[in-house]
C-alpha positions as CSV (number, residue, x, y, z in Angstrom):
1,M,103.7,78.5,77.9
2,D,105.8,78.1,81.0
3,V,103.6,79.4,83.9
4,K,106.7,79.7,86.2
5,N,108.2,82.2,83.8
6,L,105.0,84.0,83.1
7,F,105.1,86.4,86.1
8,T,107.7,89.0,87.0
9,K,108.5,88.3,90.7
10,Q,107.9,91.4,92.9
11,K,108.2,90.9,96.6
12,M,107.0,94.4,97.3
13,M,103.6,93.7,95.7
14,R,103.2,90.5,97.8
15,T,103.7,92.6,100.9
16,V,100.9,94.9,99.8
17,L,98.6,91.9,99.3
18,L,99.5,90.7,102.9
19,A,98.5,94.2,104.2
20,L,95.1,93.8,102.5
21,I,94.3,90.4,104.1
22,P,92.6,91.7,107.3
23,I,90.5,94.2,105.2
24,A,89.5,91.4,102.9
25,I,88.5,89.1,105.8
26,L,86.3,91.9,107.2
27,A,84.7,92.4,103.8
28,V,83.7,88.7,103.8
29,F,82.2,89.1,107.3
30,L,80.2,92.2,106.3
31,Y,79.1,91.1,102.8
32,G,79.6,87.4,102.3
33,W,81.8,85.3,100.0
34,R,80.4,86.7,96.7
35,W,83.0,89.5,96.7
36,V,85.8,86.9,96.9
37,I,84.5,85.2,93.7
38,M,84.3,88.6,92.1
39,G,87.9,89.4,93.2
40,L,89.2,86.1,91.6
41,V,87.3,86.8,88.4
42,V,88.7,90.4,88.3
43,A,92.3,89.1,89.0
44,L,92.0,86.5,86.2
45,A,90.7,89.2,83.8
46,A,93.6,91.5,84.8
47,V,96.2,88.8,84.2
48,I,94.8,87.9,80.8
49,S,94.6,91.6,79.8
50,E,98.1,92.4,80.8
51,Y,99.5,89.2,79.1
52,L,97.8,90.0,75.8
53,V,99.1,93.6,75.9
54,M,102.6,92.6,76.8
55,R,102.5,89.8,74.1
56,S,101.6,92.5,71.5
57,I,104.6,94.5,72.6
58,N,107.1,91.6,72.9
59,K,105.7,88.3,71.6
60,D,108.8,86.2,72.7
61,K,109.2,87.7,76.2
62,A,105.7,88.5,77.3
63,K,105.5,88.7,81.1
64,V,102.9,89.7,83.6
65,S,103.9,91.7,86.7
66,E,102.7,90.6,90.1
67,A,101.6,94.2,90.5
68,V,98.6,93.4,88.4
69,F,97.3,91.3,91.4
70,V,97.6,94.4,93.6
71,S,95.7,96.5,91.1
72,A,93.0,93.9,90.9
73,A,92.7,93.6,94.7
74,L,92.7,97.3,95.3
75,F,90.1,97.9,92.5
76,T,87.8,95.2,93.8
77,L,88.0,96.5,97.4
78,T,86.9,100.0,96.2
79,L,83.7,98.6,94.7
80,P,80.2,98.6,96.2
81,P,79.4,95.0,97.3
82,A,76.5,94.6,94.8
83,T,78.6,95.6,91.8
84,P,77.7,93.2,88.9
85,M,80.7,91.0,88.0
86,W,80.6,92.0,84.4
87,V,81.0,95.7,85.4
88,A,84.0,94.8,87.5
89,V,85.6,92.9,84.7
90,V,85.0,95.7,82.2
91,G,86.6,98.1,84.7
92,I,89.8,96.1,85.4
93,V,90.3,95.4,81.7
94,F,90.0,99.1,80.9
95,G,92.4,100.0,83.7
96,V,95.0,97.4,82.8
97,V,94.9,98.2,79.1
98,F,94.5,102.0,79.1
99,G,95.9,102.9,82.5
100,K,99.0,100.7,82.2
101,G,99.4,98.8,78.9
102,V,99.3,101.7,76.6
103,F,102.3,103.3,78.4
104,G,104.3,100.2,77.9
105,G,103.5,98.1,80.9
106,F,104.7,98.0,84.5
107,G,107.0,100.8,85.5
108,R,106.0,103.2,82.7
109,N,102.4,104.1,83.6
110,I,101.8,107.6,85.1
111,F,98.3,106.7,86.4
112,N,97.3,104.3,89.1
113,P,95.7,101.4,87.1
114,A,93.2,100.5,89.9
115,L,91.9,104.0,90.0
116,V,91.7,104.3,86.2
117,S,89.6,101.1,86.4
118,R,87.3,102.6,89.1
119,C,87.0,106.0,87.5
120,F,86.0,104.4,84.2
121,I,83.1,102.4,85.6
122,Y,82.1,105.3,88.0
123,V,81.5,107.4,84.9
124,A,80.2,104.7,82.6
125,F,78.0,102.9,85.0
126,P,77.0,105.4,87.7
127,A,73.9,103.6,88.9
128,H,75.9,100.5,90.0
129,M,78.6,102.7,91.7
130,T,76.4,105.2,93.6
131,M,72.9,103.8,94.2
132,T,73.0,100.2,95.4
133,W,74.4,99.8,98.9
134,P,73.6,96.5,100.7
135,Q,73.2,96.5,104.5
136,P,76.2,94.7,106.0
137,F,76.0,91.7,108.3
138,L,76.7,92.9,111.9
139,A,76.4,89.8,114.0
140,L,78.3,86.5,113.9
141,P,78.7,84.4,111.8
142,G,77.8,87.2,109.4
143,G,78.9,86.8,105.9
144,F,81.2,83.9,106.8
145,A,78.1,81.7,106.5
146,A,76.5,83.4,103.4
147,Y,77.3,83.9,99.8
148,T,75.9,87.5,99.9
149,T,73.6,89.8,101.8
150,A,69.9,89.4,101.3
151,V,68.6,90.9,98.1
152,D,66.0,93.1,100.0
153,A,68.5,94.2,102.7
154,I,69.4,97.5,101.0
155,T,70.4,100.5,103.1
156,S,69.4,103.9,102.0
157,A,72.9,105.3,101.6
158,T,76.4,105.4,102.8
159,P,77.3,107.6,105.8
160,I,78.7,110.4,103.5
161,I,75.6,110.4,101.2
162,T,73.3,110.4,104.3
163,Y,75.2,113.4,105.7
164,N,74.9,115.3,102.4
165,A,71.2,114.6,102.2
166,T,70.2,115.1,105.8
167,G,73.1,116.4,107.9
168,E,73.0,113.3,110.0
169,L,76.5,112.1,111.2
170,A,77.2,108.4,111.5
171,N,78.7,107.1,114.8
172,H,82.4,107.7,114.7
173,L,83.2,104.4,116.5
174,H,81.2,102.5,113.8
175,L,83.1,104.3,111.1
176,F,86.4,103.5,112.8
177,L,85.6,99.8,113.2
178,G,83.9,99.5,109.9
179,N,80.4,98.2,110.6
180,V,78.7,100.6,108.2
181,A,77.5,100.4,104.6
182,G,80.1,101.3,102.0
183,S,82.6,100.0,99.5
184,L,84.0,96.5,100.2
185,G,87.4,97.5,101.7
186,E,87.0,101.2,102.6
187,S,84.9,101.0,105.8
188,S,87.3,100.1,108.6
189,A,89.6,102.9,109.5
190,L,91.3,100.7,112.1
191,L,92.3,97.9,109.7
192,I,93.3,100.4,107.0
193,L,95.6,102.2,109.5
194,L,97.1,98.9,110.6
195,G,97.7,98.0,107.0
196,G,99.5,101.3,106.5
197,A,101.7,100.8,109.5
198,F,102.6,97.4,108.2
199,L,103.6,98.9,104.8
200,V,105.7,101.6,106.4
201,Y,107.4,99.0,108.7
202,K,108.2,96.9,105.6
203,K,109.5,100.0,103.8
204,V,107.3,99.4,100.8
205,A,105.2,102.6,101.1
206,S,106.0,106.3,101.7
207,W,104.9,107.5,105.1
208,Q,105.4,111.1,103.8
209,L,102.7,110.6,101.2
210,M,100.3,109.1,103.8
211,V,100.9,111.8,106.4
212,S,100.8,114.8,104.0
213,T,97.5,113.5,102.5
214,I,95.8,112.9,105.8
215,V,97.1,116.1,107.5
216,S,96.3,118.5,104.6
217,G,92.9,117.0,104.0
218,T,92.0,117.1,107.7
219,A,93.3,120.6,108.1
220,L,91.3,122.0,105.1
221,A,88.2,120.1,106.2
222,A,88.5,121.7,109.7
223,I,88.9,125.2,108.1
224,F,85.8,124.7,106.0
225,H,83.7,123.2,108.8
226,Y,84.6,125.7,111.5
227,T,84.2,128.7,109.2
228,G,80.8,127.5,108.1
229,V,81.6,126.9,104.5
230,M,78.5,125.3,102.8
231,Q,78.7,122.2,100.6
232,V,77.1,122.1,97.2
233,S,74.4,119.8,98.9
234,G,73.4,122.7,101.1
235,M,74.8,121.2,104.3
236,T,77.7,122.8,106.3
237,S,81.0,121.2,105.3
238,A,81.5,118.0,107.1
239,P,83.5,117.8,110.4
240,P,87.2,116.9,109.8
241,L,87.0,113.6,111.6
242,F,83.9,112.5,109.7
243,M,85.6,113.6,106.4
244,L,88.7,111.5,107.3
245,L,86.7,108.4,108.2
246,T,84.4,108.3,105.2
247,G,84.4,108.2,101.4
248,G,87.5,106.0,101.1
249,F,89.7,108.9,102.3
250,L,92.0,106.7,104.4
251,F,92.0,103.8,102.0
252,G,93.1,106.2,99.3
253,A,95.7,107.8,101.5
254,I,97.3,104.5,102.6
255,F,97.0,102.2,99.6
256,M,96.4,104.4,96.5
257,V,98.4,107.5,96.9
258,T,101.5,105.4,97.7
259,D,101.5,103.4,94.5
260,P,105.2,103.0,93.8
261,I,105.0,103.7,90.1
262,S,102.6,106.6,89.8
263,A,103.7,108.3,93.0
264,P,106.7,110.7,93.2
265,K,110.1,109.2,94.0
266,T,111.7,112.1,95.9
267,K,110.7,113.1,99.5
268,Q,110.1,116.7,98.6
269,A,107.8,115.8,95.7
270,Q,106.0,113.3,98.0
271,W,105.2,115.9,100.5
272,I,103.9,118.2,97.8
273,A,101.9,115.5,96.0
274,G,100.3,114.2,99.2
275,T,99.3,117.7,100.3
276,L,97.7,118.3,96.9
277,V,95.8,115.1,97.1
278,G,94.4,115.9,100.5
279,L,93.4,119.4,99.5
280,I,91.9,118.5,96.2
281,T,89.9,115.7,97.8
282,V,88.2,118.0,100.3
283,V,87.6,120.7,97.6
284,I,85.9,118.1,95.3
285,R,83.8,116.7,98.2
286,T,82.7,120.2,99.3
287,F,82.0,122.0,96.0
288,S,81.1,119.3,93.5
289,L,78.4,116.7,93.2
290,F,80.9,113.8,93.6
291,T,80.6,112.4,97.2
292,E,84.1,110.9,97.3
293,G,86.8,113.0,95.6
294,M,89.8,110.9,96.6
295,M,89.8,109.0,93.3
296,F,89.7,112.1,91.1
297,A,92.3,113.9,93.3
298,I,94.8,111.1,93.0
299,L,94.4,110.8,89.2
300,I,94.8,114.6,88.9
301,V,98.0,114.6,91.0
302,N,99.2,111.5,89.0
303,A,99.0,113.6,85.8
304,F,100.8,116.5,87.5
305,T,103.6,114.3,89.1
306,P,106.0,114.1,86.1
307,L,106.0,117.9,85.8
308,L,106.4,118.3,89.5
309,E,109.4,116.1,89.6
310,L,110.9,117.8,86.6
311,Q,110.5,121.3,88.1
312,L,112.0,120.2,91.4
313,K,115.0,118.6,89.6
314,Q,115.6,121.7,87.4
315,R,115.4,123.8,90.6
316,Q,118.0,121.7,92.3
317,D,120.2,121.8,89.2
318,R,120.0,125.6,89.1
319,K,120.8,125.7,92.8
320,K,123.9,123.5,92.3
321,L,125.0,125.5,89.4
322,K,124.7,128.7,91.4
323,E,126.6,127.3,94.3
324,K,129.4,126.2,91.9
325,G,129.5,129.7,90.4
326,A,129.7,131.3,93.8
327,A,132.5,128.9,94.9
328,A,134.5,129.7,91.7
């Protein structure tokens, strides 16, 4: 097998990986080098899975897309730091095979493979995904000098879980900088926003999707909070800024909603899809037992996107037909 010809070159995907580097470095500082080993294992499992699927489709020209590395990286960065490696491997294999391979491979899938992976293990192994949150290192050299955080250094919960249980709000500056417990890559709003700015500058991600998701989610969160809407947990709906900075909202809005394959292609559809993601995320967080919501919201909109684009296209065709009739 010629390794040079094994991968389909995709410059856009390498740009996304570059945007993730600062977030990955912070994850090492907060939680140690274990997650890097887990990420490499996940990437290897993803490549093998995609190769086997593509080989079953076309034995002579089986190729692996470089997008699989992005899926592996995004998936890994959404995991809790203490996730067992075997759980992570099961998740990425499921996502690559059933979220991508069964549709025919890269460019044909309607769902974001990284989120399919996470959704599967979130449902299949909830204890590993919702109950074990190591306390991050907060002082130098931090995780740069450790394989992982101490086994007994377990925090009670993430900021959003703490709020749902007690009504206590985490410090907004800590949430912005990222020195709080949470998933590996979702804690620092600053680095996520910088990554988003880099993607927009390089023209590899839609700013329309990012902005519509953030604005709609923040607006609905503000309406719920200031009108006193109660969450299912019994607490008043969280303040909009807190909602924005927790639960992977920004990470999803910047890196997941903008997936070039599962996201809409036209600007009009992007505004609608992003708005729906933001609204659905806040509704799920407020009225269900799921503390995050972003993952489910994106997958729901992914399923809706082909119909949305079809309806918009048919509407445009009818409009053109009408204009032609009027001109005649």
